[in-house]
C-alpha angles and dihedrals in degrees: 000000000000127000113262097184141326130234135202127192124187138167103211095186115233092353105191145120105335094118097198091052092044089055093050093048095048091048091050091052091047091051090061090058095214120179090213128019139176126204121195131206094029106170110155136076094219091071095072094056091050093049093050092048098045100033105038092156092068137077119217138209130178133196120256131209145080094310118105096212113065135193113234120199127199123192126186109246093231089063122087106229143134130208130214131181112234109207094181087079090069084080090223093304113118096207094054119099116259117228122259114225116200115187112198118196117208122168091347092305124119121227114191118207116186113194113202138181107190134197115295112214142096093217122102094259093052094048091045092054091048091047092053095046094048090050089051090049091054094044088052087070089068092050089053092045090058091052091049096050108272149331116338095010102106120092102217140169129178118189148152142087098341092170095218096181103139130231131290113212134155129247094046092295098121121128116216123221094252091056091050089054093047089056092055093044088055093046093047091052094057112118094243091058103032095194138131139193111250119236115247130211088239125025097208114066101166128063129161094201138272093289093057122104088218119086124226107286139209102234108133120072148166121216117189139181112256093241091072129091126208140192112260127230130187124254107231095213099055107005092242121143121262132184099208123059114212111208130183132046089007089070095058114101101215138039090243092056092044089052091050093050092048090051093050098042123004145307088247124073119223124257119220130181141158127222111218131192 
């Protein structure tokens, strides 16, 4: 099958007006050659000028609202696509980021990409907000199905920094991150949603460096409807196939080099995948 389009998703962590860092980040994104990309935690005005200068073949759109951390979308100009801001993914909280829905049209077929940056916290409120927004993301499949003619018809992906970090609670009532993910894998697989979480080349996508007390964590994900096909990559640890390539600090061979990459770019690695058909 041939590639239809490629997608990159990256939380750049407080991405603002450090011009040298902005230049490095934009170049790294450009090096991936994605047809569509989403950047999270965009905070500074200087970023737009750098993107326009270094990536002239793309059009850009950014979320608007009371939140301080925005989601910025870039779409290659040769691609037919339209972008809408989805405020229902604020989960009723005005300072949460809305979702960014990019609808790509290839061969007369619509492909819906919902970019999300969900609540980051292990307290009950944070997990509750994530829970609500992930349920909304799954239910959105049914909304898209209706628009496309019936159950199972929509081609749909939701992705981003989903912050699946579990819940800390006393009296042995905590929920670990793996259990939170298992819940959403089970929900996604229900017949009415018909979705699955794509395997990544590396499970952990976030790391705060070797001096941090927190271990590398599995926070960034791609969920896709089962009627979509993707390019496969190889997981370096076990040789198994994966449909999402994780690129960034995960590629560095030593803790010192990982720390340096994190300092220069972000504590999140980038996700990259290709939709084939």
